[in-house]
C-alpha positions in Angstrom: 9.9 6.4 23.6 11.9 6.1 20.4 14.5 8.6 21.5 15.1 6.6 24.6 15.7 3.3 22.7 19.5 3.8 22.1 20.1 4.3 25.8 17.5 1.9 27.0 19.9 -0.8 28.1 22.0 1.7 30.0 18.9 3.1 31.7 17.7 -0.4 32.4 21.0 -1.2 34.1 20.7 1.9 36.2 17.2 1.0 37.2 18.3 -2.5 38.3 20.5 -0.8 41.0 17.6 1.3 42.4 15.3 0.0 45.2 12.1 0.9 43.2 13.0 -1.6 40.5 10.8 -4.1 42.4 7.8 -2.0 41.5 8.6 -2.4 37.8 9.2 -6.1 38.2 5.9 -6.4 40.2 4.0 -4.5 37.5 5.5 -6.6 34.7 4.8 -9.9 36.6 1.2 -8.7 37.2 0.7 -8.1 33.5 2.2 -11.4 32.5 0.1 -13.3 35.1 -3.1 -11.7 33.9 -2.2 -12.5 30.3 -1.4 -16.1 31.3 -4.8 -16.5 33.0 -6.6 -15.0 30.0 -4.8 -17.4 27.7 -5.6 -20.3 29.9 -9.3 -19.3 30.0 -9.4 -19.1 26.2 -7.7 -22.5 25.9 -10.2 -24.0 28.3 -13.2 -22.7 26.3 -11.6 -23.9 23.0 -11.2 -27.4 24.4 -14.8 -27.5 25.7 -16.2 -26.2 22.4 -14.2 -28.6 20.2 -14.1 -28.1 16.5 -16.3 -25.0 16.5 -13.4 -23.0 18.2 -10.7 -24.5 16.1 -10.5 -21.7 13.6 -11.0 -18.4 15.5 -10.4 -19.2 19.1 -7.9 -21.8 18.2 -5.7 -19.0 16.9 -6.4 -16.9 20.0 -4.9 -19.7 22.2 -1.4 -18.8 21.0 -2.1 -15.1 20.5 -3.9 -14.4 23.7 -0.9 -14.3 26.0 1.5 -11.9 24.1 -1.3 -9.7 22.9 -3.0 -9.3 26.3 0.4 -8.8 28.0 1.4 -6.2 25.4 -1.8 -4.3 25.9 -1.5 -4.4 29.7 2.1 -3.1 29.6 1.1 -0.3 27.2 -1.6 0.7 29.7 0.7 0.4 32.7 3.4 2.6 31.2 1.6 6.0 31.3 0.2 5.2 34.7 3.5 4.3 36.3 5.9 6.6 34.5 5.2 9.6 36.8 5.9 7.5 40.0 9.2 5.7 39.1 11.3 4.8 36.1 9.7 2.3 33.7 12.6 1.2 31.5 11.9 -2.5 32.2 8.4 -2.1 30.9 9.6 -0.2 27.8 12.0 -3.0 27.2 9.2 -5.5 27.4 7.1 -3.8 24.7 9.2 -4.8 21.6 9.8 -8.3 23.1 6.1 -9.0 23.5 5.3 -7.4 20.2 7.8 -9.6 18.4 6.4 -12.7 20.1 2.9 -11.8 18.9 4.2 -11.3 15.4 5.9 -14.7 15.4 2.8 -16.5 16.7 0.6 -14.7 14.2 2.8 -15.7 11.2 3.1 -19.3 12.2 -0.6 -19.6 13.0 -1.3 -18.6 9.4 1.4 -21.0 8.2 -0.1 -23.9 10.1 -3.6 -23.1 8.9 -2.2 -23.0 5.3 0.3 -25.9 5.2 -0.8 -28.1 8.1 1.6 -29.6 10.5 4.5 -29.9 8.1 7.9 -31.0 9.4 9.7 -28.1 7.9 7.6 -25.6 9.9 9.4 -26.4 13.2 12.9 -25.6 11.9 11.6 -22.6 9.9 9.9 -21.3 13.0 13.2 -21.4 15.0 15.0 -19.6 12.2 12.3 -17.0 11.8 12.2 -16.4 15.6 15.9 -15.8 15.6 15.6 -13.3 12.8 12.8 -11.4 14.6 14.6 -11.4 17.9 17.7 -10.2 16.0 15.8 -7.2 14.6 14.4 -6.5 18.0 17.9 -6.6 19.5 19.2 -4.2 16.8 16.3 -1.9 17.6 16.9 -1.9 21.3 20.6 -1.3 21.0 20.1 1.5 18.5 22.0 -0.1 15.7 19.0 -0.6 13.4 18.8 2.9 12.0 22.5 2.7 11.1 22.0 -0.6 9.3 19.0 0.9 7.4 21.1 3.8 6.3 23.8 1.5 5.1 21.3 -0.5 3.0 19.7 2.6 1.6 23.2 3.6 0.4 23.4 0.5 -1.8 21.3 1.5 -4.8 20.9 0.3 -8.4 18.7 1.0 -11.4 16.0 -1.3 -12.9 14.6 0.3 -16.0 13.8 3.9 -15.2 13.4 3.4 -11.5 16.2 3.5 -8.9 16.0 0.9 -6.2 18.1 0.4 -3.1 18.8 -2.6 -0.9 16.4 -1.5 1.9 13.6 -1.0 -0.6 14.1 -4.4 -2.0 14.1 -6.0 1.5 11.0 -4.1 2.4 9.4 -5.4 -0.8 10.3 -9.0 -0.1 8.9 -8.8 3.4 5.7 -7.0 2.3 5.1 -9.5 -0.6 5.8 -12.4 1.8 3.3 -11.0 4.3 0.6 -10.4 1.6 1.3 -13.9 0.2 0.8 -15.5 3.6 -2.4 -13.5 4.0 -3.5 -14.6 0.6 -2.8 -18.3 1.4 -4.7 -18.0 4.6 -7.7 -16.5 2.8 -7.4 -19.3 0.2 -7.5 -21.8 3.0 -10.9 -20.3 4.1 -12.2 -20.4 0.5 -11.0 -24.0 0.0 -12.7 -25.1 3.3 -16.0 -23.6 2.1 -15.7 -25.1 -1.4 -14.8 -28.6 -0.1 -17.8 -28.5 2.3 -20.3 -27.4 -0.5 -22.6 -30.5 -0.9 -24.0 -29.6 -4.3 -20.7 -28.8 -6.0 -18.9 -31.3 -8.2 -15.6 -32.5 -6.9 -13.8 -31.5 -10.1 -15.3 -28.0 -9.9 -14.1 -27.7 -6.3 -10.6 -28.4 -7.3 -10.8 -25.9 -10.2 -12.2 -23.1 -8.1 -9.7 -23.8 -5.3 -6.7 -23.5 -7.7 -8.1 -20.5 -9.5 -8.7 -18.7 -6.2 -5.2 -19.5 -5.0 -3.6 -18.2 -8.2 -5.7 -15.0 -8.2 -5.1 -14.3 -4.6 -1.3 -14.8 -4.9 -1.2 -12.5 -8.0 -3.3 -9.9 -6.1 -0.9 -10.2 -3.2 2.1 -9.4 -5.4 0.3 -6.5 -7.1 -0.6 -5.0 -3.7 2.6 -5.7 -1.9 5.2 -4.2 -4.3 3.5 -0.8 -4.8 3.2 -0.4 -1.0 7.0 0.0 -0.7 7.3 2.2 -3.8 8.3 -0.3 -6.4 6.8 0.5 -9.8 5.3 -2.6 -11.4 6.2 -1.4 -14.8 9.8 -2.2 -14.0 8.8 -5.8 -14.1 7.8 -5.6 -17.8 11.2 -6.8 -19.0 10.9 -9.8 -16.7 7.4 -10.6 -17.8 8.5 -10.4 -21.5 11.4 -12.8 -20.8 8.9 -15.1 -19.0 6.6 -15.1 -22.0 9.4 -16.0 -24.3 10.4 -18.9 -22.0 6.8 -20.2 -21.9 6.6 -20.0 -25.6 9.7 -22.1 -26.2 11.2 -24.0 -23.2 8.1 -24.3 -21.1 5.6 -25.0 -23.9 4.9 -28.6 -22.8 4.5 -27.6 -19.2 2.1 -24.8 -20.1 0.2 -27.2 -22.3 -0.1 -29.7 -19.5 -1.4 -27.0 -17.1 -4.0 -25.8 -19.6 -5.0 -29.4 -20.3 -5.4 -30.0 -16.5 -7.9 -27.2 -16.2 -9.8 -28.5 -19.3 -10.1 -32.0 -17.7 -11.2 -30.5 -14.4 -13.8 -28.2 -16.0 -15.4 -30.6 -18.5 -15.4 -33.5 -15.9 -14.7 -36.1 -18.5 -12.3 -37.8 -16.0 -13.0 -37.9 -12.3 -11.4 -39.3 -9.2 -12.3 -43.0 -8.9 -12.8 -43.5 -12.7 -11.1 -46.5 -14.3 -9.6 -45.4 -17.5 -7.2 -46.8 -20.2 -4.9 -44.5 -22.2 -2.3 -46.1 -24.4 -0.7 -49.0 -22.6 -1.8 -47.6 -19.1 -4.9 -48.7 -17.3 -5.9 -48.0 -13.8 -8.0 -46.0 -11.3 -7.7 -42.3 -11.2 -6.5 -41.4 -7.7 -5.3 -37.8 -8.2 -5.8 -35.0 -10.8 -3.4 -32.1 -10.6 -3.0 -29.2 -13.0 0.0 -30.9 -14.6 -0.6 -34.6 -14.5 -3.0 -37.4 -13.5 -2.2 -40.4 -11.4 -3.4 -43.9 -12.4 -3.1 -46.7 -9.9 -3.0 -50.1 -11.6 -4.1 -53.4 -10.2 -0.5 -54.2 -9.4 -0.3 -51.2 -7.1 2.1 -49.3 -9.5 1.1 -45.7 -10.0 1.4 -44.2 -13.5 1.9 -40.4 -13.9 0.2 -39.4 -17.1 0.7 -35.8 -18.4 -2.6 -34.1 -18.9 -1.8 -33.2 -22.5 -1.8 -37.0 -23.3 -5.3 -37.3 -21.8 -6.6 -34.4 -23.8 -5.0 -35.3 -27.1 -5.5 -39.1 -27.0 -8.4 -41.5 -27.0 -9.2 -42.3 -23.4 -11.4 -45.3 -22.6 -13.3 -44.4 -19.4 -14.9 -47.5 -18.0 -17.0 -45.6 -15.5 -17.8 -42.2 -17.0 -21.6 -42.4 -17.0 -22.1 -46.0 -16.0 -19.7 -47.9 -13.8 -20.9 -51.3 -15.1 -18.6 -53.1 -17.5 -19.2 -56.2 -19.7 -16.7 -59.0 -19.8 -16.7 -61.7 -22.4 -15.2 -65.2 -22.0 -14.5 -67.5 -25.0 -14.8 -71.3 -24.6 -14.5 -74.0 -27.3 -16.2 -77.4 -27.0 -15.9 -80.5 -29.3 -18.4 -81.0 -32.1 -19.7 -84.2 -30.5 -20.8 -82.4 -27.3 -24.3 -81.0 -26.4 -24.0 -77.3 -27.2 -27.2 -76.2 -25.3 -26.1 -78.1 -22.1 -22.6 -76.5 -22.3 -24.2 -73.0 -22.6 -26.4 -73.8 -19.6 -23.4 -74.8 -17.5 -21.6 -71.6 -18.5 -24.5 -69.5 -17.4 -24.7 -71.3 -14.0 -21.0 -70.8 -13.5 -21.4 -67.0 -14.0 -24.5 -66.7 -11.9 -22.8 -68.3 -8.9 -20.3 -65.4 -8.6 -21.1 -62.5 -6.3 -19.6 -59.8 -8.5 -21.7 -60.8 -11.5 -24.8 -58.7 -11.9 -28.2 -60.2 -12.3 -29.4 -57.3 -14.4 -28.3 -57.4 -17.1 -28.3 -61.1 -16.7 -25.4 -63.3 -18.1 -25.9 -64.6 -21.6 -24.2 -67.4 -23.6 -23.8 -67.3 -27.4 -22.6 -69.7 -30.1 -20.0 -67.4 -31.6 -18.6 -69.4 -34.5 -17.6 -72.8 -35.8 -13.8 -73.3 -35.5 -11.4 -75.8 -37.0 -11.2 -77.9 -33.8 -14.6 -77.2 -32.2 -17.5 -74.9 -31.6 -16.7 -71.5 -30.2 -19.0 -70.3 -27.4 -18.9 -66.9 -25.6 -20.2 -66.1 -22.2 -21.0 -62.4 -21.5 -21.7 -61.0 -18.1 -21.6 -57.6 -16.3 -19.8 -56.3 -13.2 -20.4 -53.1 -11.3 -16.9 -52.7 -9.8 -14.3 -52.5 -12.7 -11.9 -50.8 -10.3 -11.4 -54.2 -8.6 -10.1 -55.6 -11.9 -11.4 -58.4 -14.1 -8.6 -61.0 -13.8 -9.9 -62.6 -10.6 -13.5 -62.8 -11.8 -12.3 -64.3 -15.1 -10.3 -66.9 -13.3 -13.1 -67.9 -10.9 -15.6 -68.3 -13.7 -13.1 -70.3 -15.9 -12.5 -72.6 -13.0 -16.2 -73.1 -12.4 -16.7 -73.9 -16.2 -13.8 -76.3 -16.2 -15.2 -78.2 -13.2 -18.7 -78.3 -14.6 -17.6 -79.5 -18.0 -15.5 -82.3 -16.5 -18.4 -83.4 -14.4 -20.8 -83.4 -17.4 -18.3 -85.0 -19.7 -18.0 -82.0 -22.1 -14.7 -82.0 -23.9 -12.6 -78.8 -24.5 -10.7 -79.8 -27.6 -7.2 -78.9 -28.5 -5.9 -78.3 -32.1 -5.4 -81.5 -34.1 -4.0 -82.3 -37.5 -4.8 -85.3 -39.6 -2.1 -86.4 -42.1 -3.1 -88.7 -45.0 -0.6 -90.5 -47.2 -2.2 -90.7 -50.7 0.4 -92.9 -52.2 3.1 -95.4 -51.3 6.7 -95.4 -52.4 7.2 -97.8 -55.4 
């Protein structure tokens, strides 16, 4: 079949002028019709089974038609070749094979990256590239193009490479990387569904598996096309120097990210304070951690800061948090009654916990009055403390006004000890 490829278009044009071309058209239409019915049957079963078919048979929905059609055409070729020319069927083989390759690649991409917007435009470009290669193969120009690329050679270390070998390496590494990302998607799905595994450990194992699979893909892909990995030693040495100087901070952040995820000192949902930043942890990556404050502003904190600084985690082992409110009353007022009213103001709030119960204390004697403190606990520090402080202060203010308890303000008494003569 390969020897007929250069003249395939000419032979196909000759077949189109023969009466028996309708047998080829009929055979090809029969193969395509059967393949379409098989694909429709697979799609119907997938829709009936729901999520259980999403992974395996979900991919077969797009692959069933080109694969089944290709197999039928390959079976029909030796059966019909002795009866009449089959150049139309020969032409259909690379077209159906390229369609199957395109759908396989983009099934893996969609399983890996989801329904990203860039996939649609990339799929069109990739399809044009594949169809272009098929067109060069059909017209017989592909071997000449390969010979021309093999003539462009250069040396890397002790090994001599050419343009065709580099192109093969890129394609092979890309294919192995796509396969590695697909396998990583399977691993990630299993890890995320593990009920007894901590969320931080899931993230760590997912990222480690992704890094190892991608490294393994490169180590397998390059030797497959004859590229010696030792030629990359000069590049790895340069990369090490770059990491040691220019990328030191970035490398430190990545290492710190894995430390945070492994020791589980900070988790998603924790309310933490580091430096001037306070907020709820909404995302932990290998380079930074995102804190969402009460105002809605998200702070991106480098992981190195979280490892090397003192972090106040308000919900590390116990989500409950104590809040203290200071109130001053005049010396002439009833202290015990004021403390009772403060406890009632706190107990009326829904967010205030009954255990531990709120408590009031006589903190100190000030210049202008008696300093009291109300202490209470809440279980949802991620909702903030400003609102609960405001509600209780308003309740105390109303209760003090109704009971005639005075909240003093600073006063100064000036005495004149002598008069001017």
